[in-house]
C-alpha positions as CSV (number, residue, x, y, z in Angstrom):
1,M,-19.9,71.7,50.8
2,R,-23.0,71.0,52.8
3,I,-25.0,70.5,49.7
4,L,-22.5,67.9,48.5
5,R,-22.7,66.0,51.8
6,V,-26.5,66.0,51.5
7,F,-26.3,64.7,48.0
8,L,-24.0,61.8,48.9
9,Y,-26.2,60.9,51.8
10,L,-29.2,60.7,49.6
11,I,-27.4,58.5,47.2
12,L,-26.3,56.1,50.0
13,V,-29.8,55.9,51.4
14,G,-31.2,55.2,48.0
15,Y,-28.8,52.4,47.4
16,I,-29.5,50.8,50.8
17,A,-33.3,51.0,50.0
18,F,-32.7,49.5,46.6
19,V,-30.8,46.6,48.0
20,G,-33.4,46.0,50.7
21,I,-36.2,46.0,48.2
22,M,-34.3,43.5,46.0
23,A,-33.5,41.2,48.9
24,F,-37.1,41.4,50.2
25,S,-38.4,40.5,46.7
26,G,-36.0,37.5,46.3
27,H,-33.5,39.1,43.9
28,Q,-29.9,39.9,44.4
29,P,-27.5,41.9,42.2
30,P,-24.6,40.0,40.5
31,V,-21.8,38.9,42.8
32,S,-18.3,38.5,41.2
33,G,-14.7,38.2,42.3
34,I,-15.5,36.2,45.4
35,R,-12.3,34.5,46.7
36,I,-12.5,32.2,49.7
37,P,-9.0,30.9,50.4
38,N,-9.7,30.2,54.1
39,P,-13.5,30.2,54.8
40,S,-14.8,30.6,58.3
41,A,-15.7,27.6,60.4
42,R,-19.4,28.2,60.0
43,S,-21.2,27.4,56.8
44,I,-21.7,30.1,54.2
45,Q,-24.6,29.8,51.8
46,W,-26.2,32.1,49.4
47,G,-29.7,30.7,48.9
48,F,-31.2,33.7,47.1
49,Q,-31.1,34.0,43.3
50,V,-28.1,35.6,41.7
51,K,-27.0,36.0,38.1
52,E,-23.4,34.8,38.6
53,I,-20.9,33.9,41.3
54,A,-17.2,33.9,40.3
55,T,-14.3,32.5,42.3
56,R,-10.7,32.9,41.1
57,E,-7.9,30.5,41.8
58,P,-4.3,30.6,40.5
59,R,-5.0,27.8,37.9
60,Y,-8.7,28.3,37.1
61,M,-11.7,30.6,37.3
62,A,-15.1,29.2,38.3
63,K,-18.5,30.7,37.5
64,A,-21.9,29.5,38.7
65,R,-25.3,30.7,39.9
66,K,-25.1,29.1,43.3
67,L,-22.3,28.6,45.8
68,F,-22.1,26.8,49.2
69,V,-19.1,26.5,51.5
70,D,-19.3,24.0,54.4
71,S,-17.5,24.2,57.7
72,R,-14.5,22.3,56.4
73,G,-13.9,24.7,53.6
74,K,-15.3,22.5,50.8
75,T,-16.9,24.6,48.1
76,F,-19.9,23.5,46.2
77,L,-20.9,25.2,42.9
78,S,-24.1,24.5,41.1
79,Q,-26.4,25.7,38.3
80,G,-24.5,26.6,35.1
81,V,-21.0,25.9,36.4
82,I,-18.2,27.1,34.0
83,I,-14.6,26.4,34.8
84,E,-12.2,28.5,32.7
85,I,-8.5,27.4,32.6
86,P,-6.3,30.4,31.8
87,G,-3.7,30.1,29.1
88,S,-5.2,27.0,27.5
89,R,-8.4,28.4,26.2
90,T,-10.2,25.4,27.8
91,F,-13.6,25.5,29.4
92,I,-15.5,22.9,31.5
93,Y,-19.3,23.0,31.6
94,S,-21.4,21.2,34.2
95,E,-24.3,21.6,36.6
96,K,-22.4,20.7,39.8
97,C,-18.8,20.7,41.0
98,T,-17.0,20.4,44.3
99,V,-13.7,22.1,45.2
100,S,-11.6,20.6,48.1
101,P,-9.6,23.2,50.1
102,G,-5.9,23.2,49.4
103,K,-5.9,20.3,46.9
104,N,-6.6,22.1,43.7
105,R,-9.0,19.4,42.7
106,V,-12.4,20.1,41.1
107,Q,-14.8,17.1,41.0
108,F,-17.7,16.9,38.7
109,P,-20.2,14.2,39.8
110,E,-22.5,14.7,36.8
111,R,-22.1,14.9,33.0
112,V,-19.6,17.5,31.9
113,R,-18.6,19.1,28.6
114,V,-15.0,20.2,27.8
115,R,-14.3,22.7,25.0
116,S,-10.7,23.2,23.9
117,E,-8.8,24.3,20.8
118,T,-8.7,20.6,19.8
119,G,-12.4,19.9,20.0
120,L,-15.4,19.2,22.2
121,F,-15.5,16.3,24.7
122,S,-18.1,15.1,27.2
123,G,-18.2,12.5,29.9
124,E,-20.5,11.1,32.6
125,K,-18.3,12.6,35.3
126,S,-14.9,14.3,35.5
127,L,-12.1,15.3,37.8
128,Y,-9.8,18.4,37.2
129,L,-6.4,18.3,38.8
130,A,-5.5,21.9,38.6
131,K,-2.0,21.6,40.0
132,K,-1.1,19.0,37.3
133,G,-3.2,20.7,34.6
134,V,-5.0,17.4,33.9
135,I,-8.7,16.7,33.2
136,R,-9.9,13.2,33.7
137,L,-13.1,12.1,31.8
138,E,-14.8,9.0,33.2
139,G,-17.6,6.7,32.0
140,Q,-18.8,6.9,28.4
141,V,-17.1,9.8,26.6
142,S,-18.2,11.4,23.4
143,F,-15.9,13.7,21.4
144,K,-15.8,15.7,18.2
145,I,-12.5,16.9,16.7
146,G,-13.2,18.9,13.5
147,K,-15.0,16.4,11.2
148,I,-14.0,13.5,13.5
149,S,-16.6,12.3,16.0
150,G,-16.9,9.2,18.2
151,R,-17.1,7.6,21.6
152,A,-14.7,6.2,24.1
153,E,-14.6,4.6,27.6
154,G,-12.9,7.3,29.5
155,G,-10.2,9.9,28.7
156,R,-7.4,12.1,30.0
157,M,-6.5,15.6,28.9
158,D,-3.0,17.0,29.7
159,L,-3.3,20.8,29.2
160,E,0.3,21.5,29.8
161,K,1.6,18.9,27.3
162,K,-1.4,19.6,25.0
163,E,-2.1,15.9,24.7
164,I,-5.4,14.0,24.9
165,F,-5.8,10.3,25.7
166,L,-9.1,8.4,24.9
167,F,-9.5,4.8,25.9
168,K,-11.2,2.2,23.7
169,P,-12.2,4.8,21.2
170,R,-14.5,4.2,18.2
171,F,-14.9,7.2,15.9
172,S,-15.6,8.2,12.3
173,S,-14.4,10.8,9.8
174,E,-16.4,11.2,6.6
175,G,-17.2,7.5,6.3
176,N,-13.9,6.2,7.7
177,L,-14.5,4.2,10.9
178,L,-11.6,3.7,13.3
179,E,-11.3,1.9,16.7
180,G,-8.6,0.7,19.0
181,K,-7.5,0.3,22.6
182,R,-6.3,3.9,23.1
183,I,-5.8,7.0,21.1
184,K,-3.4,9.9,21.9
185,V,-4.2,13.2,20.2
186,Y,-1.6,15.9,19.8
187,E,-3.1,19.4,19.9
188,T,0.0,21.1,18.5
189,D,0.2,19.4,15.1
190,M,-3.2,17.8,15.0
191,K,-1.9,14.2,14.9
192,A,-3.1,11.2,16.8
193,V,-1.7,7.8,17.7
194,L,-4.1,4.9,17.9
195,R,-3.1,1.7,19.6
196,G,-4.9,-1.6,19.8
197,K,-4.7,-5.4,19.6
198,P,-4.8,-4.4,16.8
199,A,-6.3,-1.0,16.0
200,K,-8.4,-1.1,12.9
201,M,-9.9,1.2,10.3
202,N,-12.7,0.7,7.8
203,S,-12.5,3.1,4.8
204,E,-15.0,2.5,2.0
205,G,-14.7,-1.2,2.1
206,T,-10.9,-1.2,2.8
207,M,-9.9,-2.7,6.2
208,V,-6.7,-1.6,7.9
209,F,-5.2,-3.4,10.9
210,A,-2.1,-2.4,12.9
211,P,-0.8,-2.4,16.5
212,V,0.0,1.3,16.1
213,M,-1.6,3.8,13.8
214,E,-0.3,7.4,13.5
215,I,-3.2,9.4,12.2
216,D,-2.5,12.6,10.3
217,I,-5.5,15.0,10.7
218,K,-5.5,17.5,7.9
219,G,-8.2,20.0,7.6
220,K,-9.9,18.6,10.7
221,R,-10.3,15.2,9.0
222,V,-8.4,12.0,8.8
223,N,-5.9,12.3,5.9
224,S,-3.6,9.3,6.3
225,I,-2.7,6.4,8.5
226,S,1.0,5.5,9.2
227,M,1.8,2.1,10.6
228,P,5.4,2.2,11.9
229,S,5.2,-1.2,13.6
230,G,3.7,-3.0,10.6
231,G,0.1,-3.5,9.5
232,R,-2.3,-5.2,7.1
233,I,-4.5,-3.6,4.4
234,F,-7.4,-5.5,2.9
235,Q,-9.0,-4.2,-0.3
236,N,-11.1,-5.9,-3.0
237,R,-9.2,-9.2,-3.5
238,K,-6.1,-7.4,-2.3
239,R,-4.1,-8.1,0.9
240,T,-1.0,-6.1,1.7
241,V,1.2,-6.8,4.8
242,G,4.3,-4.7,5.5
243,K,6.9,-4.1,8.2
244,T,5.9,-0.4,7.8
245,L,2.8,0.9,5.9
246,K,1.1,4.2,5.2
247,F,-2.4,4.4,4.0
248,W,-4.2,7.5,2.6
249,V,-8.0,7.6,2.8
250,N,-8.0,8.2,-0.9
251,G,-6.6,4.7,-1.4
252,R,-2.9,5.5,-1.9
253,I,-0.4,3.3,0.1
254,E,3.3,3.1,0.8
255,G,5.3,0.5,2.7
256,E,8.6,-1.3,3.3
257,R,9.3,-5.1,3.3
258,V,5.9,-5.9,2.0
259,V,4.1,-9.1,1.2
260,A,1.0,-8.6,-0.9
261,R,-1.7,-10.7,-2.7
262,W,-3.4,-8.8,-5.5
263,G,-6.1,-10.8,-7.3
264,G,-4.3,-14.2,-7.1
265,R,-0.9,-12.6,-7.6
266,K,1.7,-12.8,-4.8
267,L,4.3,-10.0,-4.3
268,F,7.4,-9.6,-2.1
269,A,9.1,-6.2,-2.2
270,S,11.6,-4.1,-0.2
271,R,9.4,-1.0,-0.8
272,I,6.1,-0.2,-2.4
273,T,4.1,2.9,-3.4
274,G,0.7,2.8,-5.0
275,E,-2.9,3.7,-5.4
276,K,-6.2,1.7,-5.4
277,E,-5.6,0.1,-8.8
278,R,-1.9,0.6,-9.2
279,L,1.0,-0.6,-7.1
280,K,4.7,0.1,-7.8
281,A,7.2,-2.3,-6.1
282,F,11.0,-2.0,-5.8
283,Q,13.5,-4.9,-5.5
284,A,10.4,-7.2,-5.9
285,F,9.3,-10.7,-6.6
286,V,5.9,-11.6,-8.2
287,Q,4.2,-14.9,-8.7
288,S,1.1,-14.9,-11.0
289,G,-0.2,-18.2,-12.4
290,D,2.7,-19.8,-14.3
291,L,4.7,-16.6,-14.3
292,T,7.3,-15.9,-11.6
293,L,9.8,-13.0,-11.8
294,T,12.1,-10.7,-9.9
295,A,13.0,-7.2,-11.0
296,D,14.3,-3.8,-9.7
297,T,10.9,-2.3,-10.4
298,I,7.5,-3.9,-10.8
299,L,4.3,-2.1,-11.7
300,L,1.2,-4.1,-10.7
301,R,-2.3,-3.2,-12.0
302,E,-5.6,-5.1,-12.1
303,S,-4.8,-7.0,-15.4
304,E,-1.2,-6.0,-16.0
305,I,2.3,-6.5,-14.7
306,K,5.2,-4.4,-15.9
307,A,8.8,-5.1,-14.8
308,E,12.0,-3.2,-15.5
309,G,15.7,-3.5,-14.6
310,K,17.4,-6.9,-14.3
311,V,14.2,-8.9,-14.9
312,Q,14.5,-12.6,-14.5
313,G,12.1,-15.5,-13.7
314,K,10.1,-18.4,-15.2
315,I,7.2,-18.9,-17.6
316,G,6.1,-22.4,-17.0
317,N,9.2,-24.6,-17.5
318,S,11.1,-21.9,-19.3
319,S,13.5,-19.5,-17.5
320,F,14.3,-16.1,-18.8
321,Q,16.3,-12.9,-18.3
322,S,15.6,-9.5,-19.9
323,D,15.7,-5.7,-19.3
324,A,11.8,-5.4,-19.3
325,L,8.7,-7.5,-19.2
326,L,5.0,-6.7,-19.9
327,N,2.3,-9.1,-18.8
328,S,-1.1,-8.1,-20.0
329,G,-4.2,-10.3,-20.6
330,G,-2.1,-13.6,-20.6
331,R,0.4,-12.1,-23.1
332,R,4.0,-11.6,-22.0
333,V,6.5,-9.5,-23.8
334,L,10.2,-9.6,-22.9
335,S,12.4,-6.9,-24.3
336,G,16.0,-5.8,-24.2
337,N,18.8,-8.4,-24.0
338,V,16.4,-11.3,-23.7
339,R,17.8,-14.7,-22.8
340,I,15.4,-17.7,-22.5
341,I,16.2,-21.4,-21.6
342,K,13.4,-23.6,-22.9
343,E,13.8,-27.4,-22.6
344,G,17.6,-27.1,-22.9
345,N,17.5,-24.7,-25.8
346,I,19.3,-21.4,-25.1
347,I,17.6,-18.5,-26.8
348,T,18.9,-14.9,-27.1
349,C,16.8,-12.2,-28.9
350,D,15.8,-8.6,-28.9
351,E,12.2,-9.3,-28.0
352,A,10.1,-12.3,-27.1
353,E,6.3,-12.5,-27.0
354,E,4.8,-15.4,-25.2
355,T,1.1,-16.4,-25.2
356,E,-0.1,-19.7,-23.8
357,G,3.3,-21.3,-24.2
358,K,3.9,-20.0,-27.8
359,Y,6.8,-17.7,-28.4
360,I,7.4,-15.1,-31.1
361,L,11.1,-14.2,-31.1
362,K,12.7,-11.1,-32.8
363,N,16.3,-11.3,-34.1
364,A,16.8,-14.6,-32.4
365,T,19.7,-17.0,-31.9
366,I,19.0,-20.5,-30.6
367,I,21.6,-22.9,-29.3
368,S,20.2,-26.5,-29.1
369,P,21.6,-29.1,-26.7
370,Q,22.4,-31.2,-29.8
371,G,25.0,-28.6,-30.9
372,F,23.0,-26.7,-33.6
373,K,22.9,-22.9,-33.8
374,L,19.7,-21.4,-35.3
375,T,19.3,-17.7,-36.3
376,A,16.4,-15.8,-37.9
377,S,14.8,-12.3,-37.8
378,T,11.6,-14.0,-36.6
379,V,11.1,-17.3,-34.9
380,K,7.8,-18.8,-33.9
381,Y,8.4,-21.4,-31.2
382,T,6.0,-23.9,-29.6
383,D,6.6,-27.2,-27.8
384,E,6.1,-29.1,-31.1
385,K,7.9,-27.0,-33.7
386,M,9.9,-23.9,-34.7
387,L,9.3,-21.7,-37.7
388,L,12.3,-19.6,-38.7
389,E,11.6,-16.7,-41.1
390,G,13.8,-13.9,-42.5
391,G,17.4,-14.9,-43.1
392,A,16.9,-18.2,-41.4
393,T,20.0,-20.2,-40.8
394,I,20.9,-23.5,-39.0
395,K,24.5,-24.5,-38.5
396,S,26.6,-27.3,-36.9
397,E,29.9,-29.0,-37.6
398,D,28.3,-31.1,-40.3
399,L,25.4,-29.0,-41.5
400,L,24.7,-25.5,-42.7
401,V,21.4,-24.4,-44.2
402,S,20.3,-20.9,-45.1
403,A,16.8,-20.2,-46.5
404,P,14.0,-17.7,-46.4
405,K,12.1,-20.1,-44.2
406,I,13.0,-23.1,-42.2
407,E,10.5,-25.4,-40.4
408,I,11.7,-27.6,-37.6
409,Q,9.8,-30.3,-35.7
410,L,10.6,-30.9,-32.0
411,R,10.3,-33.8,-29.7
412,N,10.7,-33.2,-26.0
413,G,12.5,-30.0,-26.8
414,K,15.0,-31.7,-29.2
415,L,15.4,-31.1,-32.9
416,E,13.6,-33.9,-34.8
417,K,13.2,-32.9,-38.4
418,L,14.0,-29.9,-40.6
419,V,12.3,-28.7,-43.8
420,A,13.7,-25.9,-45.9
421,R,12.4,-24.8,-49.3
422,Q,14.4,-22.8,-51.9
423,A,17.4,-22.9,-49.7
424,R,20.1,-20.4,-50.6
425,K,22.9,-22.4,-49.2
426,I,23.3,-26.0,-48.1
427,I,26.5,-27.5,-46.8
428,L,26.5,-31.2,-45.8
429,G,29.8,-32.1,-44.2
430,K,32.4,-31.5,-46.8
431,D,29.9,-31.3,-49.6
432,S,27.5,-28.6,-50.8
433,A,24.2,-28.9,-52.5
434,R,21.3,-27.2,-54.2
435,C,17.7,-28.4,-54.3
436,E,14.1,-27.2,-54.1
437,V,13.3,-29.0,-50.8
438,L,15.7,-30.1,-48.1
439,T,14.5,-32.4,-45.3
440,Y,17.0,-33.3,-42.5
441,Y,16.4,-35.9,-39.9
442,F,18.4,-35.0,-36.8
443,P,18.4,-38.4,-35.0
444,Q,19.7,-40.2,-38.1
445,G,21.9,-37.4,-39.3
446,K,20.3,-37.9,-42.7
447,A,19.5,-35.2,-45.4
448,V,16.9,-35.8,-48.1
449,L,17.2,-33.5,-51.1
450,Q,14.4,-33.3,-53.6
451,G,13.8,-31.4,-56.9
452,K,16.6,-30.5,-59.3
453,V,19.3,-31.7,-56.9
454,I,22.9,-30.8,-57.5
455,L,25.5,-32.2,-55.1
456,K,29.0,-31.0,-55.2
457,S,30.8,-33.9,-53.6
458,S,34.4,-33.6,-52.5
459,K,35.0,-37.2,-53.7
460,H,32.9,-37.5,-56.8
461,G,32.6,-34.0,-58.1
462,E,29.2,-32.7,-59.3
463,V,26.3,-35.1,-59.0
464,K,22.7,-34.5,-60.2
465,G,19.4,-36.2,-59.6
466,E,15.7,-35.7,-58.9
467,S,16.2,-37.0,-55.3
468,M,19.1,-37.7,-53.2
469,V,19.9,-39.0,-49.6
470,V,23.1,-37.7,-48.1
471,Y,24.9,-38.6,-44.8
472,P,27.0,-35.5,-44.0
473,K,29.2,-37.2,-41.4
474,T,30.3,-40.0,-43.7
475,G,29.9,-38.3,-47.1
476,A,27.8,-41.3,-48.3
477,F,24.9,-40.5,-50.6
478,E,22.3,-42.2,-52.8
479,I,20.7,-40.8,-56.0
480,T,17.5,-41.6,-57.7
481,G,16.7,-40.3,-61.2
482,R,19.5,-39.1,-63.4
483,G,23.1,-39.7,-62.3
484,R,24.9,-42.5,-60.6
485,T,24.5,-44.2,-57.2
486,S,27.4,-44.6,-54.7
487,S,28.0,-48.1,-53.4
488,E,29.1,-46.5,-50.1
489,I,25.5,-45.7,-49.0
490,K,24.5,-47.1,-45.7
491,E,20.8,-47.0,-44.8
């Protein structure tokens, strides 16, 4: 037992000697776990060198290499200050800080760095309100969130709500530049809300403006921008404005109640989805040069417009309806239940192709304002003439002509002159005829028959001649060549 007491005594003496030597040489062993809830009235200062001093409070733990407590209980930490906030995995780094007694406030008069699960932030000075769980960053603030980095003019971190506010931020993410009046970052789902007058984004030449931008951060980078309060997107010769918009950094966009201008084309739509070179609009209206149209769905590309579902609109002075439209390179194709009104002529067909005012109609029926009905498997229609081919027929009360081909000249949209060769059937009023060439003048109501003419008159029987003029309404006719001439002719 005596031996044990001697052994312990020697250990104590050795320790005291070691501490004295270290103190005399200017060194001090580490001090940790120091807690000063109510410091004494006199100042306490450790001026000798130590490795670390740690103080623990209910809401944070502070570490430093120097500590000073004045007579009022204010604590000063310096040299390598680290404030650790339990439960939030947040650390504050600085060279100086001051703790006021009983206020749970930690002030940082010099530059600080804050590291959290969200990212890394630094400011010219800072204030930590431990009771509220809030860190205030003042002055010029720099930050880095994954692949997003930038600067701001002050900030606020709420550790309990896991929210971060940065004021007047300007930041970038892989070439995408954003700036606004204020940004709010949610740590829980890595989303941010950027506000401004307006907030704006520059993404590879695309400019986005909006009063509010909801930023989706995917993989620590900006993935998309939602604009719930409306916004504007400017791309190469493209301008898109919507009540709500969403823009992906890869160029894809969505929106509601949109007005867009794409390369000289104007678009109104209840909803759009699209990419850089392709825009799909629903319940939409498009104006492009001399073409205007509305449709259930419109697909807009650089040099193409495709519309489907209750398509109607105008091409120049002509109005139309159809099930689908394709506009590409100045060529328009209408298909499915096509109906066109051109200068008073009502056209119905299976398909209509229009190029520079010239139409090619498939399986067409045309009703003229003069009361004539024209049908053919193919009709080539311009402002000056019509060419009916394939089972061509023209019919009215006083005229019926059926031929492989019928040529019609127009004046101001009205039928002026008809020419039919090798007609299969000719009916002129109450008479019928056969000839090699039939010419009909619509204003005069006069038919000129040429080449081996045979007229079957209801009054005079069969009449033949080389040339004949017939008035279908009156039944009068004139013959040259073989046959006889009626005295009832009226020129």
